[in-house]
N, C-alpha and C positions, 0 to 999 in steps of 0.2 A: 899712584900705581894701582891702588885699590879701586879708585873711581874708574880708571881706564879698563880694568878687568871687568868691573860691573857693567860699564857701558857696552863693552864687547858682548857680554853675556846677554844683555837685554836685546841688542841688535840681532844676535843669532837666534834668540827665541822668537822675535818678531818675524824674521825671515822664514823660520821653520813653520810658523803659524800661517804665513802667507802662502807658502808652498803647499801646505796641507789643504788650505781652502781652495786653491786652484786645482789640486788633485781631485777633491770631492766634486767641484763644479764640473770637471771633465767626466767624472763617473756619471753624474746626472745627465750630461749631454749624450753620452754613449748609450745609456740604458733607459732613460726616462723621458727625455725631451720629445721623442717622436710622438708620444701620446699626450703628455702634460704640457708641452710647449717649451721652447728653448729658454724662455724667461721664467718658467715655472708658473705662469699665469693661466694655464689651462688651454686645452685645444680639443681633441676628441675625447679626452679624459679631464677630470676636474683639476682646478688650480691646486698647486702644492706650495702654499705660502703661509707665512706666520699669521697674517691677518684673517686667514680663512680656516685653518685647521684647529679643531678643538681636541683632537685625540692627543694622548700623551706620546712621548717619544717611544715608550715601550710598545704601545698599541701600533704605532706607525711601523716600528721595526717588525712586528708580527705580520702586518699586512704585506710588507715588502717580501718577507720570507715565504709566506704561503700563497700569496696572490688572492684574487677574489673570483670564486667560481662563476661561470656563465658570463664573464665579461672579458674585455681585452687584457685585463691585468693578470700577468703570469706570475708564477712563483720564482723568486730569485735565490732561494736557499740552494746551495750547491753550485750556483752560477756565480755568485758574488760571495766573498769571504764575510764572516761575521763582523770584523772591524769595518769593512766597507759598508755593510748594511746599517750598522750603527751610525756611521758618519753621514750617510744619506738621510737617515731619520732626523738627525740633529740639524742638518742643513735645512730641510723643508719645514721643520717645526719652528725654527728661529729666524729665518731670513725672509725678507719681503721679495716680491717679484723683482727680477733683475732688469735693468735698463740697458738693452742691447742694441747695437747699431750695425747696420749693413746697408751701405749706400751705393751710389753710382760707381765710385772707384773700386769698391770691393767686387761688385758685379762684373765690371769690365775686366778686372784682373783674373776672375774665375773662369772666363770662357776658355774652353779647351776644344781643339779639333782632334777627334779620335780616328776618323776615317777620311781619306781623300775621296770626296763624292764623285770625282771624275772616273774613279775606278769601279763604281757600282754597276751591277748588271742592269740590262734594259727591261727585265721582267722578273717576276718572283722566282727564287731559287728553291722553292718547295712546292709540293703538290696542292694547287688551288686553282679554280677557274678564274677568279678575280679577287683582288684584295678586299673588295667590298663585301665578300663573304666572311671576312675575319670577325671573330668574337674575341674580345680582350678582357682578361680577368685580372684584377688587382689582388694578388695573394700577399697579405701583409707580413706573414710569418709570425710565429708565436711571440717573438721579442721585437718585431718591427724592424728587423735588420736583415741585410742580404749579404753580409760579409761571411768569412769562412765559418762554417758550422751553423749558419742561420739560413732562413728560407724565405726572405722577402723576394718576391718574383713578380714579373708581369708575364702572364701566360697567354699565348695566342692559340686559338682553335680555328679550324676550318668549320664554319657554321653549317655547311652542308653535310659533312661527314661526322661532325662532332669529335674529331680527333685533334690532339695537340700537334701543332706544326712548329712550335718554337717557344722560347722563353728568354727573358732578360732579367738578370739579377741587378739590383741596385743597392747601394749602401744602406738606404733607409726605405721604409715602407712606401710603395707606390700608392698614389691616391686617385688620380684622375688622368684621363687621356682625352685630348681633343685632336681633331683631324683637319687636314687642309681641305677647304671647299673647292680648290682649283687644281690640285694634283693628287692623284690617288696614292702615291707612294709615301707621302709625308704625314707624320703625326708627331705630337709633342706630349711628353709624359711629365707630370708634376709629382714629385715625391714629398712626403711630409716634412722633410728637413730643408725644404726650399730649393732643391735642385730642379732644374728644367732640362729635359733630355730631348734632343731632336732625334726621332726614330725613323729609320728607313724600313718601310713595310715590305719591300721586296726581299730584303735580307734579314729582317728582324734583328737589327742591331742599332746601338747608339752611335751616331756619327758626330754629334757635338753635344756639349753640356755647358751649363752655367749655373752658378749658385746665386739665386735672385733674392733670397731671404733666408731666414733661419727656421721659420715654421709657417705652414699655411698651404692650402690646396688650390687656390684660385688660379685658373688659366683659361684663356679664350683666344681664338684665332679670328682675325678680321675677315670680312666677306671676300676681299681680294687675295687673301692668303699671305699678305706681306707683313702683317704686324701681329705681335703677341701682347696681350695684357696679362700681367702677373700680379696677383694681390697676395699680401702676407698678413698673418697674425702678428709675427715678430720678424723685424720691426713692423709697426703699423704703417703700411706703405703700399703703393702700387707702382709698378715699373712697366714701361712700354719698350719692347725689344723688336729688332728686325727679325722676322721669323726665319729667314734663311741662314743668318750668321749668329743669331742670339746676341748681337751687339745692343747694349742698352742705349736708348735715345732720350728717354724722359723718366723722371723719378719724382714722386710726390708723397709727402707725409699725409696721412689720413687723420683729419681732425676737424672739429666744427661743433656747432650747437646741437644738442640732442633735442627731442620733442619738448623737454621741460625747460629749455633755455640754458642748460648747463654746457659749458665748453668741455669737450672730452676728446681724448685721443682714441681712435677707433680701429679695431681690427678690420682688415680687408676681407670681406666675405666673398661669395661667389661672384664671378664676372662673366658676362655673356657678350658675344659678338652679334650685332644686328645682321639680318640678311636682306634688309631693304637699303642699307647704306653701310658705310665702313665703321660706324660708331661702336664703342664699347659702353656697356652699362655695368657699373660696379656698385655693389652694396657695401655701405659702411655700417657694420653691425650695430655697435653701441650708439653711434651718432644718429641712426635712423634716417640716413640720407642715401640718395642715389646720385652718383656722379656719372654723367654721360660725357665721354671723352671722344673727340673727333681727331683722329690721326691724320686726316687729309688736309687740315688747315694749318697754317704757320703757327708754331708754338703749341700745337695740339691743345686747343682751348677746352675748358671743362664747364659744362652746365651743371649746377648743383641744385638738385631737388631736395628740399628740406622737409622735415616733419612728415616723412613718408610712413613711418611706423616705428615700433619699438622692438629692437633686436631683429634686424633683417637677416635673411639667410638665402635659401635656394631660389633659383629663378629658371624659367624656361620660356620659349617663344610660342606665340599663337601661330596657327597654320599660315597666315599671310606674312609672317615674319615681322610684323609691325610692332606688336606689343610684347613686352616682357612681363611675365607673371611672377611677382616677388612674394615670398613667404615672410610674414611678419609675426615672429614667435609670440611676443608678449601681449599683443592685442588681438590675437586670434583672427587674422584676416589675411587674404591675399590681396595684392595691390597691382592693378593694371597700369603699366608705364608705356606711354606712347614714344617709340624711338624715332618717329618721323618729326613730331612737333616738340619733343623733349618736355613732356609734362605728365603729371599724374592724371589718370582718367577716372578711375573708380576704385573704391574699396569693395572687396568681395568677402562677405562673412564666411568664416571657416569653422573648423572644429577647434580642438584644444592643441595649441602650439603647432601650427602648420609647418610641414616639412615636405617640400615638393620633390626632393630627389632630382632626377632628370626630367620629371614631369611626364604627362601622358595626355595626348589629345587624339580623339578618334571620332569617326562619324557614327552617330546613333540616330536612326530614324530621320535622316535628312539634315541633322544638325551636327555641327562640330562641337563636341563637348570636351571640356578639360576635367581631369580627375586629380584632385589634390589630397595627399595624405596628411594626417595629423598625428604627431608623435607624443602628445601630452595627455594629461588626465585632468578633467574638470567636470563641472555639472552638465556640460553638453553631452557627455558620454563619448564613446569611441565611434567615430564616423569617418567616411571618405566624402569630401566635398566635391560636388559636380556642378559645373556652371557652363553656360553657353558662351563661346568665345566671340560671338558677334556682338552681343549687348552686355555681356558679363553678368547676366542675371543668374542667380542660384537656381538650379534645376532640382537638386535633391541632396540631402545629407544622408548617405547610405550607412546604416548601422553595420559595424563589423565587430570581430571578436575581441579587439584590443587596439592599442596604439599602433600606428602604421608609419612607415618611413619613406617608402618608395613605390610608385605605381609603374605598371608596364602595360602597353597596349600595342596592337598591330592590326591593320585593316583586314588581314587574312585570318586572324585568330578570333574565336568567339568570346573570349573572356578578357576583362581587365584584371590583372594580377596585382595584389598588394601584399606586402610582408607584415606579419604581426610581430612586434618587437617587445612585448611584455616579458618580464623576467620570470616566467614559469613555463609550463609545458606548451603554452600557446606560442612561445617564441620560435618554435619549430614549424609554425604554420605559414602557409601561403593561402590566402583566400581568393577565390575566383568570382568576379562579378559578371553576371550575364549582361552583355551590352544592350540587349533589347529590353529586358525587364528592370535593369539597374538594381538587381538584388544579388546578394551572395548566394551562390548555388552549390559551390563545392569548396572543400578545404583539403589542402595537401599537407601532410606531415613529412617534412624533408629530412628529419632525423638529426638536425643540428640547428643552431640559431639561424633562422631564415633571413637573408639579406638581399636587397637590390635585384629583384627579378628583371629580366629583360628578354625580349624575343630576338631570334636571329633574323637575318635579312628578309627571308621569305615568310616569316611568321609560322614556320612549321614546328619550331621547337621553342620551349620556354626554358631559359637558363636561370638557375637559382644558386646563390652562394649559401652553403650549409656550413656555417662557421662555428667558432668556439669549441663545442664538443663534437661537431660533425667532421670538420676538416675535409669537406668534399665540395666539388662543384657538381651539381646534379642537373640533368637535362631531361625534360619531359616532352612527350608529344603534346602539342598545343591544343589538340582536340580531345583525344582520349585521356590525356593526362597520365599516361603510363610512363614509367621511368625507362628511358632508352639508352642512357649513358651516364657515367659518373667518373670523375677524376679526383684523385687524392691531391690536395694542396693545403698548405697550412694557413689557416685564418683567411679564407677568400672573402673579398668584400665587393667593391664596385665592379660592374659588368658593363662593357661598352661595345656597341656594334659599329664597325667601320662604315656601315651604310647610313649612319645617322645624318651625315651631311647631305645625303640624297633624300632623306625623309623630311628635312627641314626641322621638324620637331617630332619626337617619338610618338608613334601611333598613326602617322600619316602615310599615304601612298608614296611610293618612290618617285622622285622627280629630280632633275638637275637644274630646274629653273629657280633662280634666286631673285 
């Protein structure tokens, strides 16, 4: 009798412990995963795992309570109870990264049709000359959520009038939007929790959705508009979907030998769609590989380019659409990838920890020059790397005020704009590079952490996210640099122009030829 009672007590205690662990894991997913990754292994914020953290539980609890000024880390005191904060601190201090799965069956089951597309209007239902004038801003919200009481939004502006014409709330922070090259009304939004949303730009609403992973921003549309490639940090994978229905048709785990010959599982970095054929080029971050996927051939075969670089990240296209420029963080270079012949063409020496953002290519004195930002610190100093897109030779390393993350250019604007991201007063700066002299000639103080500058369709206006303490989208005249409009939004980040499919790559004249 005593043994039976004892056994029951032990079983009850184990069940209670298991339930509590699941509860705390759920707390993490609801409040922390959007930045730190669903597996706690890091994403736009550092990993929170036992093998990485050196702080005590007390120190971690304090950070959770107060947040970290001038970063995406908000305070949770008053939002979460003290027992919940203690439980989260204990979890991240003592547990390794989780091994989470999300495959074809889960993706297929997650597809939801929200709107009957046959009922949609034949033209925009808001005031705009053409949807190609749309500017789209990713407003992450202070806590990276868009549910009740939170403010994660995708905000749409008419780029001619600089007025808001609509917005879409998503459960998790929006990260990136890509657009159909073949039909003006369609776009696809990727949020940081792995959801993909098919967006109708005529009504500014979600018509379909699918959950393609648990963490990760990567999304690209094929040249013919029929396919989506979706990469994930968690799980480490890439999926190919039918763009019209979001039905998954191929799924691959991302793994292989890194440049040192070590077999690794790799997060899926940015992916880009070629504009000379239907191929996708995917960066495998830790493996240092580029996978080129051909959706037009049976089985969608993959060409694997190995030993491309160390910790690969952003990518953008050259003006002819043939070459993908890939940033390689840890060996301070950009890499030219030939999407016609599926090969590495050349390494381009960069500054410290190159980060291309959406990239920028523009004509300077008869040459098409690419501008690459560099977000790290090293003995090279803070520079913007400029190279010729014809022979990939470096033209200049332009000194700037600090680390940079994203460039912006337009053929009708006199300046190439770059954001300064150092964590001091310079973080509010946008620096303007004169296209003729390739020198910094002006500095804008945008009043908040400056992020992701981008020009509108005609190049009349420069859009800038003023985040962290600014919480504004700011819009400047591209020539006089006078502030012409601003809109309040919580933690604005990426800015995208619908016209980008007509530019081919940012900074180019408008064209519909692919």
